[in-house]
PDB file of N, CA, C and O in Angstrom:
ATOM      1  N   UNK A   1     121.452 122.814  88.314  1.00  0.00           N
ATOM      2  CA  UNK A   1     120.818 121.169  87.620  1.00  0.00           C
ATOM      3  C   UNK A   1     119.832 121.004  88.076  1.00  0.00           C
ATOM      4  O   UNK A   1     119.647 121.324  89.250  1.00  0.00           O
ATOM      5  N   UNK A   2     118.586 120.300  87.117  1.00  0.00           N
ATOM      6  CA  UNK A   2     117.504 119.857  87.576  1.00  0.00           C
ATOM      7  C   UNK A   2     117.528 118.567  87.726  1.00  0.00           C
ATOM      8  O   UNK A   2     117.866 117.796  86.827  1.00  0.00           O
ATOM      9  N   UNK A   3     117.102 118.151  89.097  1.00  0.00           N
ATOM     10  CA  UNK A   3     116.664 116.601  89.391  1.00  0.00           C
ATOM     11  C   UNK A   3     115.983 115.658  88.237  1.00  0.00           C
ATOM     12  O   UNK A   3     115.030 116.123  87.611  1.00  0.00           O
ATOM     13  N   UNK A   4     116.410 114.471  87.976  1.00  0.00           N
ATOM     14  CA  UNK A   4     116.195 113.896  87.393  1.00  0.00           C
ATOM     15  C   UNK A   4     115.110 112.749  87.525  1.00  0.00           C
ATOM     16  O   UNK A   4     115.399 112.104  88.533  1.00  0.00           O
ATOM     17  N   UNK A   5     113.934 112.215  86.890  1.00  0.00           N
ATOM     18  CA  UNK A   5     112.870 111.387  87.391  1.00  0.00           C
ATOM     19  C   UNK A   5     113.723 109.994  87.472  1.00  0.00           C
ATOM     20  O   UNK A   5     114.553 109.704  86.611  1.00  0.00           O
ATOM     21  N   UNK A   6     113.535 109.456  88.199  1.00  0.00           N
ATOM     22  CA  UNK A   6     113.973 107.616  88.293  1.00  0.00           C
ATOM     23  C   UNK A   6     113.509 106.934  87.805  1.00  0.00           C
ATOM     24  O   UNK A   6     114.138 105.927  87.479  1.00  0.00           O
ATOM     25  N   UNK A   7     111.870 107.097  87.398  1.00  0.00           N
ATOM     26  CA  UNK A   7     110.769 106.580  87.151  1.00  0.00           C
ATOM     27  C   UNK A   7     110.184 107.172  85.509  1.00  0.00           C
ATOM     28  O   UNK A   7     109.702 108.286  85.303  1.00  0.00           O
ATOM     29  N   UNK A   8     110.389 106.096  84.500  1.00  0.00           N
ATOM     30  CA  UNK A   8     109.951 107.177  82.837  1.00  0.00           C
ATOM     31  C   UNK A   8     108.374 107.078  83.192  1.00  0.00           C
ATOM     32  O   UNK A   8     107.582 106.532  83.959  1.00  0.00           O
ATOM     33  N   UNK A   9     108.463 107.989  82.098  1.00  0.00           N
ATOM     34  CA  UNK A   9     106.732 108.375  81.571  1.00  0.00           C
ATOM     35  C   UNK A   9     106.209 106.797  80.963  1.00  0.00           C
ATOM     36  O   UNK A   9     105.105 106.289  81.156  1.00  0.00           O
ATOM     37  N   UNK A  10     106.887 106.455  80.503  1.00  0.00           N
ATOM     38  CA  UNK A  10     106.492 104.879  79.661  1.00  0.00           C
ATOM     39  C   UNK A  10     105.912 104.172  80.935  1.00  0.00           C
ATOM     40  O   UNK A  10     104.729 103.833  80.953  1.00  0.00           O
ATOM     41  N   UNK A  11     107.068 103.864  82.414  1.00  0.00           N
ATOM     42  CA  UNK A  11     106.375 103.376  83.347  1.00  0.00           C
ATOM     43  C   UNK A  11     105.094 103.953  83.700  1.00  0.00           C
ATOM     44  O   UNK A  11     104.085 103.252  83.623  1.00  0.00           O
ATOM     45  N   UNK A  12     105.024 105.340  84.136  1.00  0.00           N
ATOM     46  CA  UNK A  12     103.676 105.663  84.788  1.00  0.00           C
ATOM     47  C   UNK A  12     102.533 105.781  84.021  1.00  0.00           C
ATOM     48  O   UNK A  12     101.489 106.031  84.624  1.00  0.00           O
ATOM     49  N   UNK A  13     102.499 105.614  82.445  1.00  0.00           N
ATOM     50  CA  UNK A  13     101.657 105.487  81.884  1.00  0.00           C
ATOM     51  C   UNK A  13     101.408 104.042  81.964  1.00  0.00           C
ATOM     52  O   UNK A  13     100.200 103.810  81.915  1.00  0.00           O
ATOM     53  N   UNK A  14     102.209 102.887  82.081  1.00  0.00           N
ATOM     54  CA  UNK A  14     101.471 101.567  82.484  1.00  0.00           C
ATOM     55  C   UNK A  14     101.090 101.238  83.620  1.00  0.00           C
ATOM     56  O   UNK A  14     100.366 100.265  83.833  1.00  0.00           O
ATOM     57  N   UNK A  15     101.676 102.265  84.776  1.00  0.00           N
ATOM     58  CA  UNK A  15     100.794 102.027  86.002  1.00  0.00           C
ATOM     59  C   UNK A  15      99.539 102.667  85.932  1.00  0.00           C
ATOM     60  O   UNK A  15      98.562 102.393  86.629  1.00  0.00           O
ATOM     61  N   UNK A  16      99.625 103.705  84.882  1.00  0.00           N
ATOM     62  CA  UNK A  16      98.246 104.582  85.292  1.00  0.00           C
ATOM     63  C   UNK A  16      97.207 103.373  84.139  1.00  0.00           C
ATOM     64  O   UNK A  16      95.984 103.367  84.281  1.00  0.00           O
ATOM     65  N   UNK A  17      97.771 102.588  83.242  1.00  0.00           N
ATOM     66  CA  UNK A  17      96.842 102.003  83.079  1.00  0.00           C
ATOM     67  C   UNK A  17      96.200 100.629  83.393  1.00  0.00           C
ATOM     68  O   UNK A  17      95.184 100.095  82.949  1.00  0.00           O
ATOM     69  N   UNK A  18      97.156 100.215  84.334  1.00  0.00           N
ATOM     70  CA  UNK A  18      96.731  99.188  85.823  1.00  0.00           C
ATOM     71  C   UNK A  18      95.804  99.572  86.667  1.00  0.00           C
ATOM     72  O   UNK A  18      94.951  98.819  87.138  1.00  0.00           O
ATOM     73  N   UNK A  19      95.927 100.867  86.928  1.00  0.00           N
ATOM     74  CA  UNK A  19      94.774 101.410  88.000  1.00  0.00           C
ATOM     75  C   UNK A  19      93.732 101.750  87.123  1.00  0.00           C
ATOM     76  O   UNK A  19      92.769 102.417  87.501  1.00  0.00           O
ATOM     77  N   UNK A  20      93.848 101.388  86.123  1.00  0.00           N
ATOM     78  CA  UNK A  20      92.032 101.805  85.611  1.00  0.00           C
ATOM     79  C   UNK A  20      91.805 100.405  85.406  1.00  0.00           C
ATOM     80  O   UNK A  20      90.882 100.154  84.631  1.00  0.00           O
ATOM     81  N   UNK A  21      92.383  99.478  85.879  1.00  0.00           N
ATOM     82  CA  UNK A  21      91.880  98.154  85.481  1.00  0.00           C
ATOM     83  C   UNK A  21      91.932  97.575  86.752  1.00  0.00           C
ATOM     84  O   UNK A  21      92.247  96.400  86.941  1.00  0.00           O
ATOM     85  N   UNK A  22      91.615  98.408  87.667  1.00  0.00           N
ATOM     86  CA  UNK A  22      91.377  98.107  89.155  1.00  0.00           C
ATOM     87  C   UNK A  22      92.134  97.226  89.697  1.00  0.00           C
ATOM     88  O   UNK A  22      91.590  96.364  90.389  1.00  0.00           O
ATOM     89  N   UNK A  23      93.679  97.211  89.513  1.00  0.00           N
ATOM     90  CA  UNK A  23      94.886  96.325  90.046  1.00  0.00           C
ATOM     91  C   UNK A  23      95.336  97.333  91.309  1.00  0.00           C
ATOM     92  O   UNK A  23      95.617  98.532  91.287  1.00  0.00           O
ATOM     93  N   UNK A  24      95.300  96.535  92.236  1.00  0.00           N
ATOM     94  CA  UNK A  24      95.858  97.534  93.731  1.00  0.00           C
ATOM     95  C   UNK A  24      97.315  97.468  93.457  1.00  0.00           C
ATOM     96  O   UNK A  24      97.888  96.521  92.919  1.00  0.00           O
ATOM     97  N   UNK A  25      98.054  98.970  94.036  1.00  0.00           N
ATOM     98  CA  UNK A  25      99.148  99.338  93.493  1.00  0.00           C
ATOM     99  C   UNK A  25     100.356  98.251  94.146  1.00  0.00           C
ATOM    100  O   UNK A  25     101.538  98.585  94.074  1.00  0.00           O
ATOM    101  N   UNK A  26      99.977  96.989  94.755  1.00  0.00           N
ATOM    102  CA  UNK A  26     101.014  96.701  95.628  1.00  0.00           C
ATOM    103  C   UNK A  26     100.611  95.101  94.604  1.00  0.00           C
ATOM    104  O   UNK A  26     101.132  94.088  95.070  1.00  0.00           O
ATOM    105  N   UNK A  27     100.071  94.977  93.794  1.00  0.00           N
ATOM    106  CA  UNK A  27     100.142  93.821  92.521  1.00  0.00           C
ATOM    107  C   UNK A  27     100.986  94.521  91.435  1.00  0.00           C
ATOM    108  O   UNK A  27     101.890  93.962  90.814  1.00  0.00           O
ATOM    109  N   UNK A  28     100.625  95.714  91.282  1.00  0.00           N
ATOM    110  CA  UNK A  28     101.083  96.752  90.511  1.00  0.00           C
ATOM    111  C   UNK A  28     102.565  96.783  90.565  1.00  0.00           C
ATOM    112  O   UNK A  28     103.055  96.872  89.440  1.00  0.00           O
ATOM    113  N   UNK A  29     103.218  96.747  91.299  1.00  0.00           N
ATOM    114  CA  UNK A  29     104.708  96.738  92.380  1.00  0.00           C
ATOM    115  C   UNK A  29     105.496  95.392  91.614  1.00  0.00           C
ATOM    116  O   UNK A  29     106.470  95.289  90.869  1.00  0.00           O
ATOM    117  N   UNK A  30     104.524  94.439  92.220  1.00  0.00           N
ATOM    118  CA  UNK A  30     105.160  93.231  92.382  1.00  0.00           C
ATOM    119  C   UNK A  30     105.137  92.622  90.622  1.00  0.00           C
ATOM    120  O   UNK A  30     106.000  91.851  90.201  1.00  0.00           O
ATOM    121  N   UNK A  31     104.016  93.133  89.789  1.00  0.00           N
ATOM    122  CA  UNK A  31     104.059  92.379  88.227  1.00  0.00           C
ATOM    123  C   UNK A  31     105.399  93.526  87.070  1.00  0.00           C
ATOM    124  O   UNK A  31     105.929  93.249  85.994  1.00  0.00           O
ATOM    125  N   UNK A  32     105.542  95.098  88.179  1.00  0.00           N
ATOM    126  CA  UNK A  32     106.792  95.536  87.151  1.00  0.00           C
ATOM    127  C   UNK A  32     107.980  94.794  87.937  1.00  0.00           C
ATOM    128  O   UNK A  32     109.065  94.908  87.368  1.00  0.00           O
ATOM    129  N   UNK A  33     107.989  94.239  88.837  1.00  0.00           N
ATOM    130  CA  UNK A  33     109.370  94.038  89.280  1.00  0.00           C
ATOM    131  C   UNK A  33     109.633  92.380  88.515  1.00  0.00           C
ATOM    132  O   UNK A  33     110.713  91.964  88.095  1.00  0.00           O
ATOM    133  N   UNK A  34     108.685  91.851  88.503  1.00  0.00           N
ATOM    134  CA  UNK A  34     109.138  90.725  87.760  1.00  0.00           C
ATOM    135  C   UNK A  34     108.833  90.730  85.982  1.00  0.00           C
ATOM    136  O   UNK A  34     109.582  90.218  85.150  1.00  0.00           O
ATOM    137  N   UNK A  35     107.872  91.263  85.770  1.00  0.00           N
ATOM    138  CA  UNK A  35     108.011  91.765  84.230  1.00  0.00           C
ATOM    139  C   UNK A  35     108.362  92.394  83.464  1.00  0.00           C
ATOM    140  O   UNK A  35     108.329  92.152  82.257  1.00  0.00           O
ATOM    141  N   UNK A  36     108.824  93.451  84.051  1.00  0.00           N
ATOM    142  CA  UNK A  36     109.139  94.591  83.233  1.00  0.00           C
ATOM    143  C   UNK A  36     110.274  95.321  83.624  1.00  0.00           C
ATOM    144  O   UNK A  36     110.684  96.371  83.130  1.00  0.00           O
ATOM    145  N   UNK A  37     110.857  94.516  84.780  1.00  0.00           N
ATOM    146  CA  UNK A  37     112.533  94.605  85.300  1.00  0.00           C
ATOM    147  C   UNK A  37     112.332  96.216  85.716  1.00  0.00           C
ATOM    148  O   UNK A  37     113.322  96.917  85.508  1.00  0.00           O
ATOM    149  N   UNK A  38     111.192  96.852  86.262  1.00  0.00           N
ATOM    150  CA  UNK A  38     111.530  98.214  86.728  1.00  0.00           C
ATOM    151  C   UNK A  38     111.066  98.194  88.099  1.00  0.00           C
ATOM    152  O   UNK A  38     109.856  97.998  88.212  1.00  0.00           O
ATOM    153  N   UNK A  39     111.630  98.326  89.015  1.00  0.00           N
ATOM    154  CA  UNK A  39     111.076  98.423  90.756  1.00  0.00           C
ATOM    155  C   UNK A  39     110.594  99.674  90.892  1.00  0.00           C
ATOM    156  O   UNK A  39     111.273 100.696  90.993  1.00  0.00           O
ATOM    157  N   UNK A  40     109.038  99.562  90.895  1.00  0.00           N
ATOM    158  CA  UNK A  40     108.446 100.873  91.633  1.00  0.00           C
ATOM    159  C   UNK A  40     107.864 100.081  93.078  1.00  0.00           C
ATOM    160  O   UNK A  40     107.426  98.936  93.187  1.00  0.00           O
ATOM    161  N   UNK A  41     108.039 101.147  94.124  1.00  0.00           N
ATOM    162  CA  UNK A  41     107.385 100.442  95.530  1.00  0.00           C
ATOM    163  C   UNK A  41     106.172 100.923  95.059  1.00  0.00           C
ATOM    164  O   UNK A  41     106.123 101.749  94.148  1.00  0.00           O
ATOM    165  N   UNK A  42     104.811 100.297  95.820  1.00  0.00           N
ATOM    166  CA  UNK A  42     103.768 100.294  96.330  1.00  0.00           C
ATOM    167  C   UNK A  42     103.488 101.580  96.958  1.00  0.00           C
ATOM    168  O   UNK A  42     102.430 102.172  96.740  1.00  0.00           O
ATOM    169  N   UNK A  43     104.424 102.048  97.753  1.00  0.00           N
ATOM    170  CA  UNK A  43     104.416 103.099  98.289  1.00  0.00           C
ATOM    171  C   UNK A  43     104.416 104.567  97.157  1.00  0.00           C
ATOM    172  O   UNK A  43     103.825 105.638  97.292  1.00  0.00           O
ATOM    173  N   UNK A  44     105.085 104.212  96.342  1.00  0.00           N
ATOM    174  CA  UNK A  44     105.626 105.083  95.606  1.00  0.00           C
ATOM    175  C   UNK A  44     103.892 105.793  94.658  1.00  0.00           C
ATOM    176  O   UNK A  44     103.251 106.841  94.589  1.00  0.00           O
ATOM    177  N   UNK A  45     103.839 104.248  94.065  1.00  0.00           N
ATOM    178  CA  UNK A  45     102.480 104.675  93.884  1.00  0.00           C
ATOM    179  C   UNK A  45     101.686 105.460  94.523  1.00  0.00           C
ATOM    180  O   UNK A  45     101.584 106.631  94.158  1.00  0.00           O
ATOM    181  N   UNK A  46     100.936 104.954  95.650  1.00  0.00           N
ATOM    182  CA  UNK A  46     100.167 105.694  96.158  1.00  0.00           C
ATOM    183  C   UNK A  46     100.449 107.149  96.267  1.00  0.00           C
ATOM    184  O   UNK A  46      99.608 108.008  96.003  1.00  0.00           O
ATOM    185  N   UNK A  47     101.556 107.375  96.631  1.00  0.00           N
ATOM    186  CA  UNK A  47     102.270 108.794  96.855  1.00  0.00           C
ATOM    187  C   UNK A  47     101.703 109.502  95.452  1.00  0.00           C
ATOM    188  O   UNK A  47     101.235 110.635  95.340  1.00  0.00           O
ATOM    189  N   UNK A  48     101.884 108.513  94.441  1.00  0.00           N
ATOM    190  CA  UNK A  48     101.437 109.144  93.101  1.00  0.00           C
ATOM    191  C   UNK A  48     100.101 109.768  92.813  1.00  0.00           C
ATOM    192  O   UNK A  48      99.806 110.865  92.339  1.00  0.00           O
ATOM    193  N   UNK A  49      99.276 108.612  93.294  1.00  0.00           N
ATOM    194  CA  UNK A  49      98.024 108.486  93.193  1.00  0.00           C
ATOM    195  C   UNK A  49      97.528 110.044  94.235  1.00  0.00           C
ATOM    196  O   UNK A  49      96.579 110.737  93.868  1.00  0.00           O
ATOM    197  N   UNK A  50      98.070 110.269  95.087  1.00  0.00           N
ATOM    198  CA  UNK A  50      97.783 111.363  96.303  1.00  0.00           C
ATOM    199  C   UNK A  50      98.116 112.536  95.517  1.00  0.00           C
ATOM    200  O   UNK A  50      97.451 113.563  95.655  1.00  0.00           O
ATOM    201  N   UNK A  51      98.988 112.479  94.786  1.00  0.00           N
ATOM    202  CA  UNK A  51     100.026 113.732  94.255  1.00  0.00           C
ATOM    203  C   UNK A  51      98.511 114.398  93.223  1.00  0.00           C
ATOM    204  O   UNK A  51      97.945 115.485  93.338  1.00  0.00           O
ATOM    205  N   UNK A  52      98.208 113.226  92.241  1.00  0.00           N
ATOM    206  CA  UNK A  52      97.200 113.200  91.101  1.00  0.00           C
ATOM    207  C   UNK A  52      96.054 113.570  91.976  1.00  0.00           C
ATOM    208  O   UNK A  52      95.158 114.070  91.295  1.00  0.00           O
ATOM    209  N   UNK A  53      95.765 113.504  93.224  1.00  0.00           N
ATOM    210  CA  UNK A  53      94.540 113.851  93.657  1.00  0.00           C
ATOM    211  C   UNK A  53      94.143 114.985  94.030  1.00  0.00           C
ATOM    212  O   UNK A  53      93.050 115.536  93.905  1.00  0.00           O
ATOM    213  N   UNK A  54      95.173 115.336  94.538  1.00  0.00           N
ATOM    214  CA  UNK A  54      95.724 117.130  94.717  1.00  0.00           C
ATOM    215  C   UNK A  54      95.469 117.873  93.598  1.00  0.00           C
ATOM    216  O   UNK A  54      94.876 118.931  93.810  1.00  0.00           O
ATOM    217  N   UNK A  55      95.745 117.621  92.493  1.00  0.00           N
ATOM    218  CA  UNK A  55      95.618 118.615  91.293  1.00  0.00           C
ATOM    219  C   UNK A  55      94.693 117.996  90.761  1.00  0.00           C
ATOM    220  O   UNK A  55      94.735 117.956  89.532  1.00  0.00           O
ATOM    221  N   UNK A  56      93.878 117.502  91.251  1.00  0.00           N
ATOM    222  CA  UNK A  56      92.318 117.063  90.782  1.00  0.00           C
ATOM    223  C   UNK A  56      92.149 116.180  89.570  1.00  0.00           C
ATOM    224  O   UNK A  56      91.393 116.401  88.624  1.00  0.00           O
ATOM    225  N   UNK A  57      93.004 115.087  89.737  1.00  0.00           N
ATOM    226  CA  UNK A  57      93.026 114.057  88.947  1.00  0.00           C
ATOM    227  C   UNK A  57      92.172 113.090  89.723  1.00  0.00           C
ATOM    228  O   UNK A  57      91.771 113.396  90.846  1.00  0.00           O
ATOM    229  N   UNK A  58      91.847 111.809  89.107  1.00  0.00           N
ATOM    230  CA  UNK A  58      91.008 111.003  89.518  1.00  0.00           C
ATOM    231  C   UNK A  58      91.471 109.419  89.788  1.00  0.00           C
ATOM    232  O   UNK A  58      90.804 108.554  90.355  1.00  0.00           O
ATOM    233  N   UNK A  59      92.732 109.303  89.249  1.00  0.00           N
ATOM    234  CA  UNK A  59      93.376 107.950  89.911  1.00  0.00           C
ATOM    235  C   UNK A  59      92.847 107.658  91.001  1.00  0.00           C
ATOM    236  O   UNK A  59      92.398 106.516  91.094  1.00  0.00           O
ATOM    237  N   UNK A  60      92.754 108.343  91.874  1.00  0.00           N
ATOM    238  CA  UNK A  60      91.914 108.066  93.294  1.00  0.00           C
ATOM    239  C   UNK A  60      90.858 106.725  93.534  1.00  0.00           C
ATOM    240  O   UNK A  60      90.804 105.867  94.415  1.00  0.00           O
ATOM    241  N   UNK A  61      90.149 106.957  92.449  1.00  0.00           N
ATOM    242  CA  UNK A  61      89.066 106.438  92.284  1.00  0.00           C
ATOM    243  C   UNK A  61      89.032 104.875  91.935  1.00  0.00           C
ATOM    244  O   UNK A  61      88.174 104.023  92.167  1.00  0.00           O
ATOM    245  N   UNK A  62      90.474 104.793  91.192  1.00  0.00           N
ATOM    246  CA  UNK A  62      90.246 103.524  90.992  1.00  0.00           C
ATOM    247  C   UNK A  62      90.968 102.254  92.268  1.00  0.00           C
ATOM    248  O   UNK A  62      91.231 101.059  92.132  1.00  0.00           O
ATOM    249  N   UNK A  63      91.048 102.823  92.994  1.00  0.00           N
ATOM    250  CA  UNK A  63      92.202 102.386  94.254  1.00  0.00           C
ATOM    251  C   UNK A  63      90.707 101.599  94.657  1.00  0.00           C
ATOM    252  O   UNK A  63      89.598 102.089  94.445  1.00  0.00           O
ATOM    253  N   UNK A  64      90.999 100.123  95.353  1.00  0.00           N
ATOM    254  CA  UNK A  64      90.129  99.234  95.558  1.00  0.00           C
ATOM    255  C   UNK A  64      89.583  99.727  96.977  1.00  0.00           C
ATOM    256  O   UNK A  64      88.447  99.501  97.392  1.00  0.00           O
ATOM    257  N   UNK A  65      90.628 100.474  97.688  1.00  0.00           N
ATOM    258  CA  UNK A  65      90.141 100.984  98.989  1.00  0.00           C
ATOM    259  C   UNK A  65      90.086 102.197  99.264  1.00  0.00           C
ATOM    260  O   UNK A  65      91.068 102.919  99.434  1.00  0.00           O
ATOM    261  N   UNK A  66      88.795 102.570  99.342  1.00  0.00           N
ATOM    262  CA  UNK A  66      88.315 104.124  99.239  1.00  0.00           C
ATOM    263  C   UNK A  66      88.728 104.776 100.637  1.00  0.00           C
ATOM    264  O   UNK A  66      88.951 105.981 100.524  1.00  0.00           O
ATOM    265  N   UNK A  67      88.865 104.325 101.783  1.00  0.00           N
ATOM    266  CA  UNK A  67      89.032 104.845 102.991  1.00  0.00           C
ATOM    267  C   UNK A  67      90.186 105.762 103.297  1.00  0.00           C
ATOM    268  O   UNK A  67      91.186 105.048 103.222  1.00  0.00           O
ATOM    269  N   UNK A  68      90.580 107.113 103.635  1.00  0.00           N
ATOM    270  CA  UNK A  68      91.531 107.505 103.722  1.00  0.00           C
ATOM    271  C   UNK A  68      92.721 106.378 104.948  1.00  0.00           C
ATOM    272  O   UNK A  68      92.400 105.782 105.976  1.00  0.00           O
ATOM    273  N   UNK A  69      93.706 106.449 104.450  1.00  0.00           N
ATOM    274  CA  UNK A  69      94.694 105.780 105.120  1.00  0.00           C
ATOM    275  C   UNK A  69      95.469 106.712 105.668  1.00  0.00           C
ATOM    276  O   UNK A  69      96.036 107.713 105.229  1.00  0.00           O
ATOM    277  N   UNK A  70      95.352 105.975 107.163  1.00  0.00           N
ATOM    278  CA  UNK A  70      96.852 107.192 107.805  1.00  0.00           C
ATOM    279  C   UNK A  70      96.909 106.382 109.079  1.00  0.00           C
ATOM    280  O   UNK A  70      96.212 105.536 109.638  1.00  0.00           O
ATOM    281  N   UNK A  71      98.043 107.014 109.290  1.00  0.00           N
ATOM    282  CA  UNK A  71      98.821 106.229 110.696  1.00  0.00           C
ATOM    283  C   UNK A  71      98.263 106.806 112.333  1.00  0.00           C
ATOM    284  O   UNK A  71      98.131 108.028 112.262  1.00  0.00           O
ATOM    285  N   UNK A  72      98.012 106.435 113.332  1.00  0.00           N
ATOM    286  CA  UNK A  72      97.713 107.031 114.438  1.00  0.00           C
ATOM    287  C   UNK A  72      98.925 106.864 115.072  1.00  0.00           C
ATOM    288  O   UNK A  72      99.560 105.812 115.142  1.00  0.00           O
ATOM    289  N   UNK A  73      99.374 108.461 115.757  1.00  0.00           N
ATOM    290  CA  UNK A  73     100.193 108.477 116.807  1.00  0.00           C
ATOM    291  C   UNK A  73      99.451 109.077 117.808  1.00  0.00           C
ATOM    292  O   UNK A  73      98.397 109.711 117.846  1.00  0.00           O
ATOM    293  N   UNK A  74     100.429 108.642 118.753  1.00  0.00           N
ATOM    294  CA  UNK A  74     100.314 109.589 120.090  1.00  0.00           C
ATOM    295  C   UNK A  74      98.835 109.428 120.828  1.00  0.00           C
ATOM    296  O   UNK A  74      98.079 110.323 121.207  1.00  0.00           O
ATOM    297  N   UNK A  75      98.664 107.890 120.912  1.00  0.00           N
ATOM    298  CA  UNK A  75      97.017 107.196 121.257  1.00  0.00           C
ATOM    299  C   UNK A  75      97.501 106.905 122.726  1.00  0.00           C
ATOM    300  O   UNK A  75      96.624 106.796 123.583  1.00  0.00           O
ATOM    301  N   UNK A  76      98.533 106.799 123.011  1.00  0.00           N
ATOM    302  CA  UNK A  76      98.603 105.888 124.291  1.00  0.00           C
ATOM    303  C   UNK A  76      98.124 106.248 125.765  1.00  0.00           C
ATOM    304  O   UNK A  76      98.387 105.558 126.750  1.00  0.00           O
ATOM    305  N   UNK A  77      97.254 107.631 125.780  1.00  0.00           N
ATOM    306  CA  UNK A  77      96.484 107.908 126.778  1.00  0.00           C
ATOM    307  C   UNK A  77      95.511 107.773 127.500  1.00  0.00           C
ATOM    308  O   UNK A  77      95.111 108.310 128.533  1.00  0.00           O
ATOM    309  N   UNK A  78      94.992 106.591 126.503  1.00  0.00           N
ATOM    310  CA  UNK A  78      93.713 105.761 126.905  1.00  0.00           C
ATOM    311  C   UNK A  78      94.003 104.339 127.476  1.00  0.00           C
ATOM    312  O   UNK A  78      93.024 103.610 127.640  1.00  0.00           O
ATOM    313  N   UNK A  79      95.166 103.894 127.777  1.00  0.00           N
ATOM    314  CA  UNK A  79      96.090 102.862 128.020  1.00  0.00           C
ATOM    315  C   UNK A  79      95.680 102.259 129.449  1.00  0.00           C
ATOM    316  O   UNK A  79      96.041 102.933 130.414  1.00  0.00           O
ATOM    317  N   UNK A  80      95.047 101.205 129.682  1.00  0.00           N
ATOM    318  CA  UNK A  80      95.035 101.194 131.391  1.00  0.00           C
ATOM    319  C   UNK A  80      94.374 101.865 131.787  1.00  0.00           C
ATOM    320  O   UNK A  80      94.765 102.272 132.881  1.00  0.00           O
ATOM    321  N   UNK A  81      93.349 102.323 131.437  1.00  0.00           N
ATOM    322  CA  UNK A  81      92.118 103.223 131.993  1.00  0.00           C
ATOM    323  C   UNK A  81      90.962 102.247 131.583  1.00  0.00           C
ATOM    324  O   UNK A  81      90.785 101.539 130.592  1.00  0.00           O
ATOM    325  N   UNK A  82      90.423 102.421 132.438  1.00  0.00           N
ATOM    326  CA  UNK A  82      88.739 101.580 132.882  1.00  0.00           C
ATOM    327  C   UNK A  82      87.511 102.603 132.631  1.00  0.00           C
ATOM    328  O   UNK A  82      87.181 103.557 133.334  1.00  0.00           O
ATOM    329  N   UNK A  83      86.984 102.182 131.549  1.00  0.00           N
ATOM    330  CA  UNK A  83      85.757 103.257 131.570  1.00  0.00           C
ATOM    331  C   UNK A  83      84.586 103.395 132.806  1.00  0.00           C
ATOM    332  O   UNK A  83      84.372 102.387 133.479  1.00  0.00           O
ATOM    333  N   UNK A  84      84.033 104.311 133.022  1.00  0.00           N
ATOM    334  CA  UNK A  84      83.122 104.163 133.854  1.00  0.00           C
ATOM    335  C   UNK A  84      83.903 103.211 135.209  1.00  0.00           C
ATOM    336  O   UNK A  84      83.390 102.205 135.699  1.00  0.00           O
ATOM    337  N   UNK A  85      84.760 103.596 135.486  1.00  0.00           N
ATOM    338  CA  UNK A  85      84.972 102.518 136.604  1.00  0.00           C
ATOM    339  C   UNK A  85      84.797 103.149 138.038  1.00  0.00           C
ATOM    340  O   UNK A  85      85.251 104.267 138.282  1.00  0.00           O
ATOM    341  N   UNK A  86      83.906 102.156 139.287  1.00  0.00           N
ATOM    342  CA  UNK A  86      84.220 102.727 140.309  1.00  0.00           C
ATOM    343  C   UNK A  86      84.714 102.465 141.479  1.00  0.00           C
ATOM    344  O   UNK A  86      84.407 101.507 142.188  1.00  0.00           O
ATOM    345  N   UNK A  87      85.430 103.239 141.696  1.00  0.00           N
ATOM    346  CA  UNK A  87      86.599 103.598 142.602  1.00  0.00           C
ATOM    347  C   UNK A  87      86.181 102.772 143.960  1.00  0.00           C
ATOM    348  O   UNK A  87      85.058 102.325 144.195  1.00  0.00           O
ATOM    349  N   UNK A  88      87.569 102.652 144.966  1.00  0.00           N
ATOM    350  CA  UNK A  88      87.109 102.010 146.296  1.00  0.00           C
ATOM    351  C   UNK A  88      86.822 103.094 147.177  1.00  0.00           C
ATOM    352  O   UNK A  88      87.381 104.190 147.127  1.00  0.00           O
ATOM    353  N   UNK A  89      86.052 102.801 147.881  1.00  0.00           N
ATOM    354  CA  UNK A  89      85.801 104.020 148.997  1.00  0.00           C
ATOM    355  C   UNK A  89      86.390 103.437 150.102  1.00  0.00           C
ATOM    356  O   UNK A  89      86.214 102.256 150.400  1.00  0.00           O
ATOM    357  N   UNK A  90      87.203 104.342 150.834  1.00  0.00           N
ATOM    358  CA  UNK A  90      87.907 103.585 152.348  1.00  0.00           C
ATOM    359  C   UNK A  90      87.281 104.482 153.338  1.00  0.00           C
ATOM    360  O   UNK A  90      87.497 104.321 154.540  1.00  0.00           O
TER     361      UNK A  90
END
């Protein structure tokens, strides 16, 4: 049995159109929730744009922020250390 898509093709076409108008995924998500009654989270839209980019698409060019989004994990090793600290001499 094939998995069914929760979001219709027409909704994705609306999302593509709004992205090309330079709308942010957060704004699109809110607009769809209030006007179209199709709840699509902004994270789903970002994931769709990334998938489109991996398949040589151009939707990512319409995002406002062109920087790479990533979470940083495991950066606690630098906490509490003073750089160029001169130690006590006893």
